[in-house]
C-alpha positions in Angstrom: 15.4 9.3 15.9 15.2 6.4 18.3 12.7 3.7 17.7 11.2 2.3 20.8 8.5 -0.3 21.1 5.7 2.3 21.2 6.9 3.9 17.9 7.3 0.4 16.3 3.7 -0.4 17.4 2.5 2.8 15.7 4.2 1.9 12.4 2.5 -1.5 12.6 -0.9 0.3 13.2 -0.1 2.6 10.2 0.6 -0.4 7.9 -2.6 -2.1 9.0 -4.7 1.0 8.5 -3.2 1.8 5.1 -4.0 -1.8 4.1 -7.6 -1.4 5.3 -7.8 2.0 3.6 -6.5 0.6 0.3 -9.2 -2.2 0.3 -12.0 0.2 1.1 -10.9 2.9 -1.2 -10.8 0.4 -4.1 -14.4 -0.4 -3.3 -15.2 3.3 -3.2 -13.5 3.9 -6.5 -15.2 0.9 -8.1 -18.6 2.4 -7.3 -17.6 5.6 -9.2 -15.9 3.9 -12.0 -19.2 2.4 -13.1 -20.7 5.9 -13.2 -18.1 6.9 -15.8 -18.6 3.9 -17.9 -19.8 0.3 -17.1 -16.7 -1.0 -19.0 -14.1 0.2 -16.6 -12.9 -1.1 -13.3 -11.4 0.8 -10.3 -7.9 0.5 -11.6 -8.7 1.9 -15.0 -10.8 4.6 -13.4 -7.7 5.6 -11.3 -5.7 5.8 -14.5 -8.3 8.0 -16.1 -8.2 10.3 -13.0 -4.4 10.7 -13.3 -4.6 11.4 -17.1 -7.3 14.1 -16.4 -5.2 15.7 -13.7 -1.9 15.6 -15.6 -2.7 15.6 -19.3 -1.1 15.4 -21.6 0.9 12.4 -20.4 3.0 9.7 -22.0 2.3 6.0 -21.4 5.7 5.7 -19.7 4.9 8.5 -17.3 1.7 6.7 -16.3 3.4 3.4 -15.9 6.0 5.0 -13.6 3.3 6.9 -11.6 1.5 3.6 -10.8 4.6 1.4 -10.5 3.4 -0.8 -13.3 5.1 -2.2 -16.4 4.2 -0.6 -19.8 2.2 -3.6 -21.0 -0.1 -3.5 -18.0 -0.6 0.3 -18.3 -1.1 -0.1 -22.1 -4.1 -2.4 -21.4 -5.7 0.2 -19.2 -5.1 3.0 -21.7 -6.3 0.8 -24.6 -9.5 0.2 -22.7 -10.0 3.9 -22.1 -9.3 4.7 -25.8 -11.6 2.0 -27.0 -14.4 3.3 -24.8 -13.9 6.8 -26.1 -12.8 8.3 -22.7 -9.2 9.1 -23.7 -7.6 10.2 -26.9 -4.0 9.9 -27.9 -2.2 12.4 -30.0 1.2 12.3 -31.6 4.0 13.7 -29.3 5.5 16.6 -31.2 8.8 16.0 -29.5 9.0 12.3 -30.3 7.4 10.9 -33.4 7.3 7.4 -31.9 5.4 8.4 -28.8 1.9 9.5 -28.0 0.4 12.0 -25.5 -2.7 11.0 -23.7 -5.6 13.2 -22.6 -9.2 12.8 -21.7 -11.6 13.0 -24.6 -14.5 15.6 -24.4 -16.8 12.7 -23.5 -14.4 11.4 -21.0 -14.2 14.8 -19.3 -18.0 15.1 -19.3 -18.4 11.7 -17.7 -15.6 12.2 -15.3 -17.0 15.5 -14.1 -20.3 13.8 -13.2 -18.5 11.1 -11.3 -16.2 13.5 -9.5 -19.3 15.6 -8.4 -20.9 12.4 -7.1 -17.7 11.3 -5.4 -17.3 14.7 -3.7 -20.9 14.5 -2.4 -20.2 11.1 -1.0 -17.0 12.3 0.8 -19.0 15.3 2.2 -21.5 12.9 3.7 -18.9 10.5 5.1 -16.8 13.4 6.6 -19.8 15.3 8.0 -18.9 14.5 11.6 -15.2 15.7 11.1 -14.3 19.2 12.1 -12.4 21.3 9.6 -9.3 21.1 11.9 -9.5 17.3 12.0 -9.9 17.1 8.3 -7.0 19.5 7.7 -4.7 17.6 10.2 -5.5 14.3 8.4 -4.9 15.8 4.9 -1.6 17.4 6.1 -0.5 14.1 7.4 -1.3 12.4 4.1 0.5 15.2 2.2 3.6 14.7 4.4 3.5 10.9 4.0 3.0 11.1 0.2 5.9 13.6 -0.1 8.2 11.3 1.9 7.2 8.3 -0.2 7.8 10.2 -3.4 11.1 11.6 -2.3 12.3 8.1 -1.4 10.7 6.3 -4.5 14.1 5.7 -6.2 15.6 4.3 -3.0 13.9 0.9 -3.1 10.7 -0.3 -1.5 
């Protein structure tokens, strides 16, 4: 594939818009984090979402998913456990490790926040056609797939 000036400009626009999206989505997540529990921030809420989607998970798996070191991830998980939103159970395959999953209270609180979040998305995307939304989601799926496939090949 040849890279001309127009293509380079589109990559620059992509980076700029991803940066804007990252900032705005953190604000968006922060507003729903407080609905789950006033003691968690947007980052910890994101960890809870991943635990709920992929449970049971090991701490190492979470750290790798977020690109964080184990000590940083441990702080997020410790907060979630302390607030009663996540529980840790011994890993039957490794006596030194633990498996993380949402607690019943965590699932209940998360379900309410997810319902509110979906309602908010519906309102914000009301002017989008189904085809526009599908095209955007398909583009994100492709980008996420490419990023995941190349994760081990550096930045």
